[in-house]
DONUZA-367142 format. One record per residue: residue in three letters; residue number from 0; z, y, x of N, C-alpha, C, O in turn. Coordinates in Angstrom, 1 decimal. Atoms other than C-alpha are relative to their C-alpha. Last residue first. Layout:
[rec "ALA" NUM [Z Y X] [Z Y X] [Z Y X] [Z Y X]];
...
//
This chain:
[rec "UNK" 168 [-0.6 -1.1 -0.8] [-10.5 18.4 18.0] [0.6 1.1 -0.6] [1.0 2.0 0.1]];
[rec "UNK" 167 [0.7 -1.2 0.0] [-11.1 15.7 15.3] [0.7 0.9 1.0] [1.9 1.0 0.9]];
[rec "UNK" 166 [1.3 0.3 -0.8] [-9.7 12.2 16.0] [-0.9 1.4 0.3] [-1.7 1.6 1.2]];
[rec "UNK" 165 [-0.4 0.1 -1.6] [-6.1 13.1 15.3] [-1.2 -0.2 0.6] [-1.2 -0.1 1.8]];
[rec "UNK" 164 [-0.6 -1.3 -0.7] [-7.0 14.6 11.7] [0.3 -0.1 1.7] [0.3 0.9 2.5]];
[rec "UNK" 163 [1.0 -1.0 -0.2] [-9.1 11.6 11.1] [0.6 1.2 0.6] [0.1 1.6 1.6]];
[rec "UNK" 162 [0.2 -0.8 1.3] [-6.1 9.3 11.5] [-1.0 0.9 0.3] [-0.9 1.4 1.5]];
[rec "UNK" 161 [-0.9 -1.3 0.1] [-6.6 7.0 14.4] [-0.4 0.6 -1.2] [-1.5 0.5 -1.8]];
[rec "UNK" 160 [0.3 -1.0 -1.1] [-8.5 3.6 13.8] [0.8 1.4 -0.1] [1.1 1.7 -1.3]];
[rec "UNK" 159 [-1.2 -0.1 -1.1] [-8.2 0.7 11.5] [-0.2 0.5 1.3] [-0.4 -0.1 2.4]];
[rec "UNK" 158 [-1.2 -0.8 0.1] [-10.4 1.8 8.7] [0.9 -0.1 1.1] [1.6 0.9 1.4]];
[rec "UNK" 157 [0.2 -1.3 0.5] [-13.8 0.3 9.1] [1.0 1.1 0.0] [0.8 2.3 0.3]];
[rec "UNK" 156 [0.9 -0.7 -0.8] [-13.2 -2.7 11.0] [-0.2 1.5 -0.2] [-0.2 2.3 0.7]];
[rec "UNK" 155 [-0.7 0.0 -1.3] [-10.1 -3.5 9.0] [-1.0 0.6 1.2] [-0.6 1.5 1.9]];
[rec "UNK" 154 [-1.1 -1.3 0.3] [-11.9 -2.8 5.6] [0.8 0.0 1.4] [1.1 1.2 1.8]];
[rec "UNK" 153 [0.9 -1.3 0.1] [-14.9 -5.1 6.8] [1.0 1.1 -0.1] [0.9 2.1 0.6]];
[rec "UNK" 152 [0.6 -0.3 -1.5] [-12.3 -7.9 8.0] [-0.9 1.3 -0.2] [-0.8 2.2 0.7]];
[rec "UNK" 151 [-1.3 -0.6 -1.0] [-10.1 -7.6 4.6] [-0.9 0.2 1.5] [-0.7 1.3 2.1]];
[rec "UNK" 150 [-1.1 0.8 -0.8] [-13.2 -8.3 2.3] [0.8 0.6 1.1] [0.4 1.6 1.7]];
[rec "UNK" 149 [0.5 0.5 -1.2] [-16.4 -6.3 1.2] [0.9 -1.1 0.9] [0.5 -1.7 1.9]];
[rec "UNK" 148 [1.3 0.2 0.3] [-15.8 -5.1 -2.4] [-0.7 -1.0 1.3] [-1.5 -1.8 1.2]];
[rec "UNK" 147 [0.2 0.7 1.2] [-12.1 -5.3 -2.7] [-1.4 -0.2 -0.2] [-1.7 -1.0 -1.1]];
[rec "UNK" 146 [-0.6 1.3 -0.2] [-11.3 -4.4 1.0] [-0.5 -0.8 -1.4] [-0.6 -2.0 -1.3]];
[rec "UNK" 145 [0.8 0.8 -0.9] [-13.8 -1.6 0.7] [0.5 -1.5 0.1] [-0.2 -2.4 0.2]];
[rec "UNK" 144 [1.5 0.1 0.8] [-12.1 -0.2 -2.5] [-0.8 -1.0 1.0] [-1.4 -2.0 0.5]];
[rec "UNK" 143 [-0.4 1.1 0.8] [-8.7 -0.7 -0.5] [-1.2 -0.3 -1.0] [-1.4 -1.4 -1.5]];
[rec "UNK" 142 [-0.4 1.2 -0.6] [-9.8 1.2 2.3] [0.0 -1.0 -1.0] [-0.6 -2.1 -0.9]];
[rec "UNK" 141 [1.3 0.3 -0.6] [-11.3 4.1 0.0] [0.1 -1.4 0.8] [-0.8 -2.2 0.6]];
[rec "UNK" 140 [0.6 0.3 1.0] [-7.8 4.2 -1.6] [-1.6 -0.4 0.3] [-2.1 -1.4 -0.2]];
[rec "UNK" 139 [-0.3 1.4 0.4] [-6.4 4.3 1.6] [-0.8 -0.6 -1.2] [-1.3 -1.7 -1.1]];
[rec "UNK" 138 [0.7 0.8 -1.0] [-8.5 7.3 2.7] [0.5 -1.3 -0.2] [-0.3 -2.3 0.0]];
[rec "UNK" 137 [1.1 0.0 0.5] [-7.4 9.1 -0.8] [-0.7 -1.1 1.2] [-1.5 -2.0 0.7]];
[rec "UNK" 136 [0.1 0.7 1.5] [-3.8 8.5 -0.1] [-1.5 -0.4 -0.4] [-1.7 -1.5 -0.9]];
[rec "UNK" 135 [-0.2 1.4 -0.3] [-4.2 9.6 3.7] [0.0 -0.9 -1.3] [-0.5 -2.0 -1.3]];
[rec "UNK" 134 [1.0 0.6 -0.5] [-5.7 12.7 2.3] [-0.1 -1.3 0.5] [-1.1 -2.0 0.4]];
[rec "UNK" 133 [1.0 0.2 1.1] [-2.8 13.2 -0.1] [-1.4 -0.3 0.8] [-2.1 -1.0 0.1]];
[rec "UNK" 132 [-0.2 1.3 0.8] [-0.5 12.6 2.7] [-1.0 -0.2 -1.1] [-1.3 -1.3 -1.4]];
[rec "UNK" 131 [0.2 1.2 -0.7] [-2.1 15.1 5.0] [0.4 -1.3 -0.7] [-0.3 -2.3 -0.6]];
[rec "UNK" 130 [1.6 0.0 0.0] [-2.2 18.0 2.3] [-0.3 -1.4 0.8] [-1.1 -2.2 0.3]];
[rec "UNK" 129 [0.6 0.4 1.2] [1.6 17.1 1.8] [-1.4 -0.2 -0.1] [-1.9 -1.2 -0.6]];
[rec "UNK" 128 [0.3 1.2 -0.1] [2.8 17.4 5.3] [-0.7 -0.6 -1.4] [-1.4 -1.7 -1.4]];
[rec "UNK" 127 [0.9 0.2 -1.0] [2.9 21.1 5.7] [-0.5 -1.6 0.2] [-1.5 -1.9 0.9]];
[rec "UNK" 126 [1.3 -0.7 0.3] [4.7 21.4 2.6] [-1.1 -0.3 0.7] [-2.2 -0.6 0.3]];
[rec "UNK" 125 [-0.2 -1.6 -0.1] [7.5 18.8 3.5] [-1.3 0.8 -0.3] [-2.2 0.1 -0.1]];
[rec "UNK" 124 [0.7 -0.5 -1.4] [7.0 15.5 2.0] [0.2 1.5 0.1] [0.3 2.3 -0.9]];
[rec "UNK" 123 [1.4 -0.5 0.3] [9.7 14.6 -0.6] [-0.7 0.5 1.3] [-0.1 0.9 2.3]];
[rec "UNK" 122 [0.0 -1.4 0.2] [12.9 12.6 0.8] [-1.5 0.5 -0.3] [-2.4 -0.2 0.1]];
[rec "UNK" 121 [-0.2 -0.6 1.2] [13.3 9.1 0.2] [-0.3 1.4 -0.3] [-0.4 1.8 -1.5]];
[rec "UNK" 120 [1.0 0.6 0.9] [11.7 7.8 3.4] [0.0 0.4 -1.4] [-1.1 0.5 -2.0]];
[rec "UNK" 119 [1.4 -0.5 -0.3] [13.7 10.3 5.4] [-1.2 -0.5 -0.9] [-2.1 0.3 -1.3]];
[rec "UNK" 118 [0.1 -1.4 0.4] [16.9 9.6 3.8] [-1.3 0.5 0.1] [-1.8 1.1 -0.8]];
[rec "UNK" 117 [0.2 0.4 1.6] [16.4 5.8 4.1] [0.0 1.4 -0.3] [-0.9 1.5 -1.2]];
[rec "UNK" 116 [1.6 0.6 0.6] [15.4 6.4 7.9] [-0.1 -0.1 -1.4] [-1.2 0.0 -1.9]];
[rec "UNK" 115 [0.0 1.4 0.6] [18.6 8.6 8.5] [-1.2 -0.4 -0.4] [-1.9 0.4 -1.1]];
[rec "UNK" 114 [-0.2 0.2 1.4] [17.9 11.8 10.5] [0.0 -1.5 -0.4] [-0.7 -2.3 0.2]];
[rec "UNK" 113 [-1.2 -0.5 0.7] [18.6 12.9 13.9] [0.1 -0.4 -1.6] [1.1 -0.1 -2.3]];
[rec "UNK" 112 [-1.2 0.7 -0.4] [16.0 10.9 15.5] [1.3 0.3 -0.5] [2.3 -0.4 -0.5]];
[rec "UNK" 111 [-1.0 -0.9 -0.9] [13.3 12.5 13.4] [1.3 -1.0 0.4] [2.0 -1.6 -0.4]];
[rec "UNK" 110 [-1.1 -0.4 0.6] [11.3 9.6 11.5] [1.0 0.8 1.1] [1.7 0.2 1.9]];
[rec "UNK" 109 [-1.5 0.4 -0.4] [8.0 9.4 13.0] [1.1 0.6 -0.8] [0.9 1.7 -1.2]];
[rec "UNK" 108 [-0.9 -0.3 -1.0] [6.4 8.5 10.6] [-0.6 1.3 1.0] [-1.5 2.1 0.6]];
[rec "UNK" 107 [-1.0 -1.2 0.4] [4.8 8.4 7.3] [0.8 0.5 1.1] [1.6 1.5 0.9]];
[rec "UNK" 106 [-1.0 -0.7 -1.0] [1.8 6.0 8.3] [1.0 1.3 -0.5] [0.4 2.4 -0.7]];
[rec "UNK" 105 [0.5 -1.3 0.0] [0.1 4.0 5.5] [1.1 0.7 0.8] [2.3 0.7 0.5]];
[rec "UNK" 104 [-1.2 -0.9 -0.4] [0.2 0.4 5.8] [-0.6 1.5 0.2] [-1.7 1.8 0.6]];
[rec "UNK" 103 [0.5 -1.3 -0.5] [-2.5 -1.7 4.1] [1.3 0.9 0.1] [2.1 1.2 -0.8]];
[rec "UNK" 102 [-0.8 -1.1 0.2] [-1.5 -5.4 3.5] [-0.7 1.2 0.6] [-1.5 1.0 1.6]];
[rec "UNK" 101 [0.4 -1.4 -0.8] [-3.5 -8.6 3.4] [1.1 1.1 -0.5] [1.7 1.0 -1.5]];
[rec "UNK" 100 [0.7 -0.8 0.9] [-1.6 -11.8 2.5] [-0.4 1.2 0.6] [0.2 1.6 1.6]];
[rec "UNK" 99 [1.5 0.2 -0.3] [-0.4 -14.6 4.8] [-0.6 0.7 -1.1] [-1.3 0.0 -1.9]];
[rec "UNK" 98 [0.4 -1.2 -0.6] [3.4 -13.7 5.0] [-1.6 0.2 0.1] [-2.1 1.2 0.6]];
[rec "UNK" 97 [1.1 0.0 -0.9] [4.2 -16.6 2.6] [-0.1 1.4 0.6] [0.2 2.3 -0.2]];
[rec "UNK" 96 [-0.3 0.9 -1.1] [7.1 -17.5 0.3] [-1.3 -0.1 1.0] [-1.6 -1.2 1.3]];
[rec "UNK" 95 [1.3 0.9 -0.1] [5.5 -15.3 -2.5] [0.2 -1.1 1.0] [-0.8 -1.9 1.1]];
[rec "UNK" 94 [0.4 0.6 1.3] [8.9 -13.9 -3.4] [-1.1 -0.9 0.1] [-1.0 -2.0 -0.6]];
[rec "UNK" 93 [-1.2 0.8 0.5] [10.3 -13.6 0.2] [-0.6 -0.6 -1.3] [-0.6 -1.8 -1.5]];
[rec "UNK" 92 [0.2 1.1 -0.8] [6.9 -12.0 1.4] [0.8 -1.0 -0.5] [0.3 -2.1 -0.8]];
[rec "UNK" 91 [1.3 0.7 0.4] [7.0 -9.6 -1.2] [-0.1 -1.3 0.6] [-0.4 -2.3 -0.1]];
[rec "UNK" 90 [-0.3 0.5 1.3] [10.8 -8.7 -0.6] [-1.3 -0.9 -0.5] [-1.2 -2.0 -1.1]];
[rec "UNK" 89 [-0.8 1.2 -0.2] [10.0 -8.4 3.2] [0.1 -0.6 -1.5] [-0.1 -1.8 -1.6]];
[rec "UNK" 88 [1.0 1.0 -0.6] [7.2 -5.9 2.3] [0.6 -1.3 0.1] [0.1 -2.3 -0.4]];
[rec "UNK" 87 [0.9 0.3 1.4] [9.6 -3.7 0.2] [-0.8 -1.4 0.3] [-0.9 -2.4 -0.4]];
[rec "UNK" 86 [-0.6 0.7 1.1] [12.2 -4.0 3.1] [-0.8 -0.5 -1.2] [-0.6 -1.6 -1.8]];
[rec "UNK" 85 [0.1 -0.8 1.3] [10.0 -2.9 5.9] [0.4 -0.8 -1.2] [-0.2 -1.8 -1.6]];
[rec "UNK" 84 [-1.2 -0.6 0.6] [11.2 -4.6 9.1] [0.0 0.9 -1.2] [1.1 1.5 -1.6]];
[rec "UNK" 83 [-0.2 -1.2 -1.1] [7.8 -5.3 10.7] [1.2 0.6 -0.5] [1.2 1.9 -0.4]];
[rec "UNK" 82 [-0.4 -1.5 0.7] [7.3 -7.3 7.4] [0.2 1.0 0.9] [0.2 2.1 0.5]];
[rec "UNK" 81 [-1.4 -0.2 0.3] [5.6 -10.1 9.5] [0.1 1.3 -0.9] [-0.7 2.2 -0.9]];
[rec "UNK" 80 [-0.7 -0.3 -1.1] [1.7 -11.1 9.4] [1.6 0.4 -0.6] [1.8 0.2 -1.8]];
[rec "UNK" 79 [-1.2 0.6 0.2] [-1.3 -11.1 7.2] [0.9 0.2 1.1] [0.4 0.7 2.1]];
[rec "UNK" 78 [0.3 1.1 1.1] [-4.8 -9.9 6.9] [1.4 -0.8 -0.2] [1.4 -1.7 -1.1]];
[rec "UNK" 77 [-0.2 1.1 -0.6] [-3.9 -6.5 8.3] [-0.1 -1.2 -0.9] [0.2 -1.1 -2.0]];
[rec "UNK" 76 [0.1 1.2 0.9] [-5.0 -3.1 7.3] [0.1 -1.2 1.0] [-0.4 -1.2 2.1]];
[rec "UNK" 75 [0.3 1.3 -0.6] [-3.7 0.0 9.2] [-0.1 -1.1 -0.9] [0.8 -1.2 -1.7]];
[rec "UNK" 74 [-0.2 1.0 0.8] [-3.7 3.7 8.1] [-0.2 -1.2 0.7] [-1.0 -1.1 1.7]];
[rec "UNK" 73 [1.1 1.3 -0.4] [-2.9 6.6 10.0] [0.2 -1.0 -0.9] [1.2 -1.0 -1.6]];
[rec "UNK" 72 [1.4 -0.1 0.1] [-1.9 10.1 8.3] [-0.7 -1.2 0.5] [-1.9 -1.4 0.3]];
[rec "UNK" 71 [0.5 -0.5 1.4] [1.6 10.4 9.5] [-1.3 0.2 0.2] [-1.8 0.8 1.1]];
[rec "UNK" 70 [0.1 -1.4 0.2] [2.1 8.3 12.5] [-0.5 0.4 -1.3] [-1.3 -0.2 -1.9]];
[rec "UNK" 69 [1.4 -0.6 0.2] [2.7 4.7 11.9] [0.3 1.3 0.0] [1.1 1.8 -0.8]];
[rec "UNK" 68 [0.5 0.4 -1.3] [6.1 3.0 12.7] [-1.2 0.4 0.2] [-1.8 0.1 1.2]];
[rec "UNK" 67 [-0.5 -1.0 -0.9] [7.5 4.6 9.5] [-0.4 -0.1 1.5] [-0.2 0.9 2.2]];
[rec "UNK" 66 [-0.5 0.9 -1.2] [5.2 2.5 7.1] [0.6 1.3 1.1] [-0.1 2.2 1.5]];
[rec "UNK" 65 [-0.1 -1.0 -1.0] [4.2 3.2 3.7] [0.6 -0.4 1.2] [1.3 -1.5 1.1]];
[rec "UNK" 64 [-1.3 -0.4 -0.4] [2.9 0.4 1.5] [0.2 1.4 1.1] [-0.8 1.9 1.7]];
[rec "UNK" 63 [0.0 -1.5 -0.5] [-0.1 -0.8 -0.1] [1.5 0.3 0.1] [2.3 0.1 -0.8]];
[rec "UNK" 62 [-1.0 -0.8 0.2] [-0.3 -4.7 -0.7] [0.0 1.3 0.7] [-0.2 1.3 1.9]];
[rec "UNK" 61 [-0.2 -1.1 -1.2] [-3.7 -6.3 -1.1] [1.3 0.9 -0.3] [1.3 1.7 -1.2]];
[rec "UNK" 60 [-0.8 -1.1 -0.1] [-3.8 -9.4 -3.1] [0.1 0.8 1.1] [0.4 0.3 2.2]];
[rec "UNK" 59 [0.4 -0.9 0.9] [-6.5 -11.9 -3.6] [0.7 1.4 -0.3] [0.2 2.3 -1.0]];
[rec "UNK" 58 [1.0 -0.8 -0.7] [-5.6 -13.5 -0.4] [-0.7 0.9 -0.8] [-1.5 1.7 -0.3]];
[rec "UNK" 57 [-0.5 -1.0 -0.5] [-2.4 -14.6 -2.3] [-1.0 0.8 0.8] [-0.7 1.9 1.0]];
[rec "UNK" 56 [-0.2 0.5 -1.3] [-4.5 -16.7 -4.7] [0.7 1.3 0.8] [0.5 2.5 0.4]];
[rec "UNK" 55 [0.6 -0.5 -1.2] [-4.2 -15.4 -8.3] [0.3 -0.8 1.4] [1.3 -1.5 1.4]];
[rec "UNK" 54 [0.6 1.1 -0.7] [-3.3 -17.5 -11.3] [-0.9 0.4 1.2] [-2.0 -0.2 1.5]];
[rec "UNK" 53 [1.3 -0.3 0.0] [-2.8 -14.3 -13.5] [-0.9 -1.1 0.7] [-2.1 -1.2 0.7]];
[rec "UNK" 52 [0.4 -0.2 1.4] [0.8 -15.4 -14.3] [-1.5 0.0 -0.2] [-2.0 -0.6 -1.1]];
[rec "UNK" 51 [-0.3 1.3 0.6] [1.7 -16.7 -10.8] [-0.7 0.2 -1.4] [-1.5 -0.7 -1.7]];
[rec "UNK" 50 [0.8 1.1 -0.6] [0.3 -13.6 -9.1] [0.0 -1.3 -0.8] [-1.0 -1.8 -1.1]];
[rec "UNK" 49 [1.5 -0.4 0.2] [1.7 -11.2 -11.6] [-0.8 -0.9 0.5] [-1.6 -1.5 -0.2]];
[rec "UNK" 48 [0.3 0.4 1.4] [5.2 -13.0 -11.4] [-1.4 0.4 -0.3] [-2.0 -0.4 -1.1]];
[rec "UNK" 47 [0.1 1.4 0.3] [5.0 -12.9 -7.6] [-0.1 -0.5 -1.3] [-0.8 -1.5 -1.6]];
[rec "UNK" 46 [1.5 0.2 -0.7] [4.2 -9.0 -7.6] [-0.1 -1.6 -0.2] [-1.1 -2.1 -0.8]];
[rec "UNK" 45 [1.1 -0.4 0.9] [7.3 -8.5 -10.0] [-1.5 -0.4 0.5] [-2.3 -0.8 -0.2]];
[rec "UNK" 44 [-0.1 0.9 1.4] [9.6 -10.7 -7.9] [-1.1 0.4 -0.9] [-1.8 -0.4 -1.4]];
[rec "UNK" 43 [0.7 1.3 -0.2] [8.5 -8.9 -4.4] [-0.1 -0.7 -1.5] [-1.2 -1.0 -2.0]];
[rec "UNK" 42 [1.3 0.2 0.3] [9.2 -5.3 -5.4] [-0.7 -1.3 0.0] [-1.8 -1.6 -0.5]];
[rec "UNK" 41 [-0.1 1.2 0.8] [12.9 -5.3 -5.0] [-1.4 -0.2 -0.6] [-1.5 -0.8 -1.7]];
[rec "UNK" 40 [-0.6 1.1 -0.9] [12.9 -3.1 -1.8] [0.1 -1.3 -1.2] [0.4 -2.4 -0.8]];
[rec "UNK" 39 [0.9 0.6 -1.0] [10.5 -0.7 -3.5] [0.5 -1.3 0.3] [-0.1 -2.3 0.2]];
[rec "UNK" 38 [0.0 -0.7 -1.3] [12.9 -0.1 -6.5] [-1.1 -0.6 1.1] [-1.5 -1.7 0.9]];
[rec "UNK" 37 [-1.1 0.3 -0.7] [11.5 -2.0 -9.7] [0.2 1.0 1.2] [-0.7 1.7 1.5]];
[rec "UNK" 36 [-0.7 -1.2 0.4] [8.6 -0.4 -11.7] [1.3 -0.2 0.6] [2.0 0.7 0.4]];
[rec "UNK" 35 [-1.0 0.4 0.5] [6.0 -2.5 -9.8] [1.0 1.2 -0.2] [1.0 2.1 0.6]];
[rec "UNK" 34 [-1.3 -0.8 -0.7] [2.7 -0.6 -9.5] [1.3 -0.6 -0.7] [1.5 -0.5 -1.9]];
[rec "UNK" 33 [-1.3 0.4 0.5] [-0.3 -3.0 -10.1] [1.1 0.9 1.0] [1.3 1.0 2.2]];
[rec "UNK" 32 [-0.8 -0.7 -0.9] [-4.0 -2.4 -9.6] [1.5 0.1 -0.6] [1.7 0.4 -1.8]];
[rec "UNK" 31 [-1.1 -0.3 0.7] [-6.5 -4.9 -10.9] [1.1 0.8 0.8] [1.3 0.5 2.0]];
[rec "UNK" 30 [-1.2 -0.9 -0.8] [-9.8 -4.9 -9.8] [1.0 0.2 -0.9] [0.8 0.7 -2.0]];
[rec "UNK" 29 [-0.7 1.0 -1.0] [-12.1 -7.9 -11.3] [1.2 0.7 0.6] [2.1 0.1 1.1]];
[rec "UNK" 28 [0.9 1.1 -0.4] [-13.2 -5.5 -14.3] [0.8 -1.0 0.9] [1.9 -1.4 0.5]];
[rec "UNK" 27 [1.2 -0.5 0.0] [-10.7 -2.6 -14.3] [-1.0 -1.1 0.5] [-1.3 -1.2 1.7]];
[rec "UNK" 26 [0.9 1.0 -0.1] [-7.1 -3.7 -15.2] [-1.4 0.6 -0.2] [-1.7 1.2 -1.3]];
[rec "UNK" 25 [1.4 -0.6 0.2] [-4.5 -1.2 -14.7] [-0.9 -1.2 0.3] [-0.9 -1.7 1.4]];
[rec "UNK" 24 [1.1 0.5 -0.5] [-1.0 -2.8 -14.5] [-1.2 0.6 -0.8] [-1.1 0.8 -2.0]];
[rec "UNK" 23 [1.2 -0.6 0.8] [2.2 -1.1 -14.6] [-1.0 -0.6 0.4] [-1.0 -0.7 1.6]];
[rec "UNK" 22 [0.8 -1.2 -0.4] [5.2 -3.0 -13.6] [-0.9 0.5 -0.8] [-0.9 0.3 -2.1]];
[rec "UNK" 21 [-1.1 -1.1 -0.8] [8.1 -5.6 -14.4] [-0.8 1.0 0.6] [-0.2 1.6 1.4]];
[rec "UNK" 20 [-0.5 0.4 -1.1] [5.4 -8.4 -15.2] [0.9 0.8 0.7] [1.2 0.6 1.9]];
[rec "UNK" 19 [0.2 1.2 -0.1] [3.3 -6.2 -17.6] [0.9 -0.7 1.3] [0.8 0.0 2.3]];
[rec "UNK" 18 [-1.4 0.4 -0.7] [3.5 -2.8 -18.8] [-0.1 -1.6 0.0] [-0.3 -2.3 -1.1]];
[rec "UNK" 17 [-1.1 0.7 1.0] [-0.1 -1.9 -19.8] [0.9 -0.3 0.9] [0.6 -0.5 2.1]];
[rec "UNK" 16 [-1.1 0.2 -0.7] [-3.1 0.4 -18.3] [1.1 -0.7 -1.1] [1.2 -0.3 -2.2]];
[rec "UNK" 15 [-1.1 -0.2 0.7] [-6.5 0.2 -19.7] [1.3 -0.2 0.9] [1.2 -1.0 1.8]];
[rec "UNK" 14 [-0.6 1.1 0.3] [-9.7 0.4 -17.5] [1.2 0.6 -1.1] [1.3 1.7 -1.5]];
[rec "UNK" 13 [-0.3 0.2 1.5] [-12.2 2.5 -16.0] [0.8 -1.1 -0.3] [0.5 -2.2 0.2]];
[rec "UNK" 12 [0.0 1.2 0.8] [-11.9 2.9 -12.3] [0.2 0.4 -1.5] [1.0 1.2 -1.9]];
[rec "UNK" 11 [1.4 0.5 -0.3] [-12.5 5.6 -9.7] [-0.3 -1.2 -1.0] [-1.5 -1.8 -1.0]];
[rec "UNK" 10 [0.9 -1.0 0.6] [-9.4 7.6 -10.7] [-1.5 -0.5 0.1] [-2.4 0.2 -0.4]];
[rec "UNK" 9 [0.0 0.1 1.5] [-7.4 4.4 -10.4] [-1.0 1.1 -0.7] [-1.5 1.0 -1.8]];
[rec "UNK" 8 [0.9 1.1 0.4] [-8.1 4.4 -6.7] [-0.3 0.0 -1.5] [-1.5 -0.1 -2.0]];
[rec "UNK" 7 [1.3 -0.4 -0.6] [-6.7 7.8 -6.1] [-1.0 -1.0 -0.2] [-2.1 -0.7 -0.4]];
[rec "UNK" 6 [0.6 -1.1 0.9] [-3.7 6.8 -8.3] [-1.3 0.4 0.4] [-2.2 0.6 -0.4]];
[rec "UNK" 5 [0.4 0.7 1.0] [-3.3 3.6 -6.1] [-0.6 0.9 -1.3] [-1.5 0.6 -2.0]];
[rec "UNK" 4 [1.1 0.7 -0.1] [-3.0 5.7 -3.1] [-0.7 -0.8 -1.2] [-1.9 -0.7 -1.5]];
[rec "UNK" 3 [0.7 -1.1 -0.4] [-0.4 7.9 -4.4] [-1.4 -0.6 0.3] [-2.4 -0.2 -0.3]];
[rec "UNK" 2 [0.3 -0.3 1.4] [1.4 4.6 -5.8] [-1.0 1.4 0.0] [-1.7 1.5 -1.1]];
[rec "UNK" 1 [0.9 0.9 0.5] [1.3 3.3 -2.2] [-0.3 0.4 -1.6] [-1.3 -0.1 -2.1]];
[rec "UNK" 0 [1.3 -0.2 -0.5] [2.4 6.5 -0.7] [-0.8 -1.3 -0.6] [-2.0 -1.2 -0.7]];
//
């Protein structure tokens, strides 16, 4: 989901993509989009290398991730906090030695009780879920754009609500 949202955001930006710090980096003015090339659970070290190499503060960072604990289509932005059991986010927290950075969670849940969470997360979306996932990716891109231009509080106020499909009758 993170890459889906980053691709939607990249479509709005002019810039060049390069391989750097163990990931793909698209720089478009002050906005940098970074896709770690390691497994999600090991994404922390590449993120920490980029933060250190670029001299960024952790609040200049917005981590985008999927979340089993949110219903499909919902997004939540937070200014900081725990990993909530998300191993990729835990890797970033450990590598940065702080949990005080913004993150944007995109709901892919719930995981069916009879299915293993790892298998669920790694499986492709069902056809009926794909359109919802793509809409959520575009909305997450809008939320990230809002965060970059107006800050975390504005993005939280505007985007932390039920998924649009759940709001409409």
